[in-house]
N, C-alpha and C positions, 0 to 999 in steps of 0.2 A: 429535288425529289428525294424522298426518304426510301432507302432500300432496306428490306428486312431479309435476313438470312433464314433458311429453314429451321435452324436451331432456335432463333428468336421467336419464330411463329409457333414452334412446338412449346416453348416456354410460356408464351402468351395463352395458348390453349390450355395448358396444364393449370395456369393460374386461374383461368375462367372456371375450370372444372372444380378447383378447390373452393371457389366462392359460391358456385351454384349447387354443388352436390349436397350440401347440408339440407337444402330444401326438399330433397327426395325423402328424407326421414320423417317419420311421424311417431307419436308416442301415445300410450294409453296408461291411465292411472288404475292400478289394480288394488282393490281393497277387499276386506273380508270381515265377516261376523263369525267369531270374534277376530280382533285384529292380531297383529304380530305372528301371523302364520308365515312359514318359510315358502318363498315363491321361486319356482324354477321355470324359466322361459326357454323353450326348445332344449330342455335338459340342463341348462346352465343356471346356477343359483344367482339370483339378482337382488336378494334382500328379503326383508319382512314387510308384510302389509301394514300400512299402505305404502306402496312403492310404485315408481313410474318406470315403465319399460319403453325404450326408444330403439328403433332400427330403421334400416333403409330397404326393407323388402319391397318387392313390386306389389302393385295393387292386386287384390284378389288372393294374396297369400294368407295362410293360416298360421297363427302363433300357438304352439302347443304350450299350455300352462298347467302346472301342477302345484297344488297348495298342500302343505303338510304342517300339522300341529299336534303336539302330544294330547291324547285324549279325544282326538277327532279323526274321522275317516279321511283318507287321502282324497282330494278332489282333483280330478283331471278333466280338462275342458280345452276348448279352442276359442281364440278370438280372431275373427276375420278382419282383414284389412280392406274393408269395402263399405265402411259405415258413413263416411263423410268425405267431402271434397277437400283435397290438400291444395289450398289456394297458392301457396308458395311454389309448389311443384308445377301447377298450371301456368303460373307466370314464367317460371324458368323454362318451360317447354317451348316458349316462343323464341328462345335463344339457342339452347344446346341440349337441354334435358328431355328425354323421350316422355311420351304421355303415360308410360307404364307406372308412374308414381302419383297420379292425380287423385287416387282414392286413399284415404287414411284410416287408421284405427278409430274406434269410438273414443271419445275423450276419457271415459272411465268405465270400468266394469266392477260391480260389487258382487261378491259371492257369499252365500251363507253355508258354513261348514256344518256337517252333521256329527254330533257326538257319537262316539263308539257305542254300539249296542242299541241305538234308537232305530225305529222302523224307517223305511224309505220315505222321504218327504214327497209330497204331491208335486207334480210338475205344474209350473205356472202356465195357465192357459189364458186365452183372450178374456178380458173382463173378469179377471180373477184376483183375489186378494189372499195372500198367505201370511199367517200370523204365527210366530213362535214365541211363547211366553215362558221364560225361566222362573220369574217371580213377579208378583205385583205389590211387593212390600213397599215400594217407593211412592205409591199413590198418595196424593196430597202434599208431596214434598216440593221443594224449590228446584226448578229446572231452568236451563237455557235451551233455546231452539236455535241451531246453527245450520244454515244451508251450505252444503259443500259444493253443490252444483245445481243449476236450474236451467236446463235446456230441453223443455218439453217440445213435442212436435208442434203444438199450437198453444197459444196463450202467452201471458206475461213471462218474461225470462229473467226478471231481476231477483237476485237472492233475497233482498229485503222483503219483497212481496211474498215469496214462499215462506220465509220465516214468520211473517205476520199471519199468513193464512193458517199455517199449522199451529202456531202458538194460540190463536184465538180458539181453535177447536179443542186443544188440549187443556184449556183453562177449566173445562168441566171436571177434570180429575186431578189437575196439578196446579201449583202456583208458578206461573210462568214469569220469570224475571225479565226486566228490561235488558235488551241486548247491550244498551249503553254501559251497563255495569261491567259486562264482560270486556267491552272495548277499552275501559280504563285499565284493567289488568293487562290487556294486550299491549297497550302503550308502554307500560312498565317493562314488559317482556322485550319489546323491541329496543328499548334503551339498553337492555342487557344482551343485545345481539341475538334475541330469539324471536318470538312473535307467534301468531296463529298460522304457522306454515304447514302443520300436519295435525292429524286427529289427536295425537298424544298431547300436543301443546294446547289444543282446544280444551281437552278434558282437564289438564292441569290448571288452565286459567279459570275454568269453572269451579274447581276445588278451591282455589285462592279467593274466588268471589263468594264462597259460602254456599254454592249450589250442591244439591244431592247428586244430580246427574245432568248429562247433556244429551239432548235428542239431536242426532245427526241426520239431516234430510238431504236427499238428492233426487233430482228428476232428470232423465235423459231420454233422447229419442233414438231408438234403435230399430231399424227395419220398419219404419213408419208406425211404431208403437211407442207410447210414452210409458217408461218404467219408473215407478216411484219406490224409493227405499227409505226406511226410517229405522233408526236404532237408538235405544236408550243405553248409554254407557254410564256406569256408576263412577263418580268423580273420585271416590275414596279408594275403591278396590280395582277399578278398571273392568269389572265384570259386566257382562251383557245381560240386562234384565229382560228385554224383549226386542224383537226385530219384525219388520213388516216388508213384504215385497208385493207390489201390485202392478198390473198391466192394464193400461187404458182405463183407469178408474179415476173419477174425480176425488178430490181430497176429502169431501164429505163422506164418501163411501169408505175410503181407506181408514180415516181416523175413527169413523163410526164402528167399523168392524174391530179395530184395535180395542176401543173402549169397551165394547161388549165382551171381549175376551178377558179384559183386565178386571171387569166388574166382579167383586168378591161374592 
């Protein structure tokens, strides 16, 4: 018979906690239009957008987020930790971890910052499409379409499907390049220990591929609503030409509203 002392049992419990506690944490990817805004989470600086925040707060908690960028108004908001199921925490709860961590942050949140001196933007309502156009000078130019995330509440969830769907609709006003050409540059970047790991490297790969800009697209499901985000980033200057936010709208409506605003 094997006897275990209280100290050995305590050490075993501590080891189990060290193994299982990481499953309590969840993360959210915070991005902005324009990018490279300073991000503060609960008052602490965590980097520039796009940036990922991770913590082990209990479900239902709110993360206070503040975005700052020269020339733009300070954006203050909250991200609730109740958007999706934390499967790892749920599995861990069968052993030692309480159920207080089974809900997690949304996978990503994208914010549009308002330049100083501009009027208040409209609030995004159900079945609404918001379009902000800085310039339409890139009409007819070569672009790539890259899906950052495709997690709608319903429908196909493959990034390639979202890229193809948006690309076909944008062909009315742009020359949409094959994603394959961008992937060739990506392969060269990976050989140099980089790759398409963030938005800046995607834009740089687009520049090396000869594109004028990159359209970054994402779809996410938040509180049973599908949010669609589209942004055109200039590969040369990094400037934002236009941005679109839509709630519970099909891609035909989203792109159609965009093109109507871009029409000179």
